[in-house]
N, C-alpha and C positions, 0 to 999 in steps of 0.2 A: 488737266486741258490748258494746253499755253495756246498763246497764239504767236508764232516765232515769225519774223519779219526777214525777206532777204537783203544778203546787202554784200555786196563786192566789198575786198579787204585790198583798199589803196595804198596804206603803209601800212609797217610794225615795228612800234618804238620800243618796245623789248618781249621779253618771251611770254609775257601776258597780256600785255595793251595792242589795239592796232588800229588804225582809221579806216572807218570804211563808209559805202556811200548806198546809203537805204533811200531810193526814190527822189535824190538831189540831197537827201539831207545828211552833212558829214556831220560824223561824232565818233568818239573814241569807245571800245568795249574791251569787255573781259577777252581772252581766248584762254586763258589758263584750262579750259576744261575740252579744250581743242589742239594740242599742242604741236600736229602736223598742217599749221595751216600757213602760207605763203601769197606774198602778194598777187592781187589776180582771181584768190579763190573765192566764190560764192561760199555763205554762212548764212543761216538763220541764226535769227538774233531774240532773245527774250530778254528782256528787264536788264539791259546793257553788258548780257553776257552772251560770245558764243557759244550755239546746243550742238550742231554738227556742221561739219563740210556740207554742201550739195554742190551738185555738176550746174550748169549753164544751164541746159534743158529743164531742169525742174527748176532753178531760181527763175528763169524766164516764164512756167507756167505759173510760181508761187507769184510772181508782180501781177499776171497777171489775172487771177483772181483777185488779189489786193483790189487792185483796177475797178474791175467789176462791182465788189464788193462798196466800194466808195463811192461809184456813182448810182446803186441804189440808194444809197444814204442820202445823196444830193436829191435825189426825186423828192426825198421824206417831206 
């Protein structure tokens, strides 16, 4: 099981590298596993790699879940 983090594709530098925004953090990821990505798409990222493309509704739901998880962690 992996924890995929949703991210929005900001730019694509070549066929294998994209810059993404995940919760306000910008980073470069490998997109070789998901070749049909375009700027503006949302992807699930794990260990610096895009695992799959997701739609905006799913990205929002996953972001909400991450926010809830982080809020509970802060309560501890």
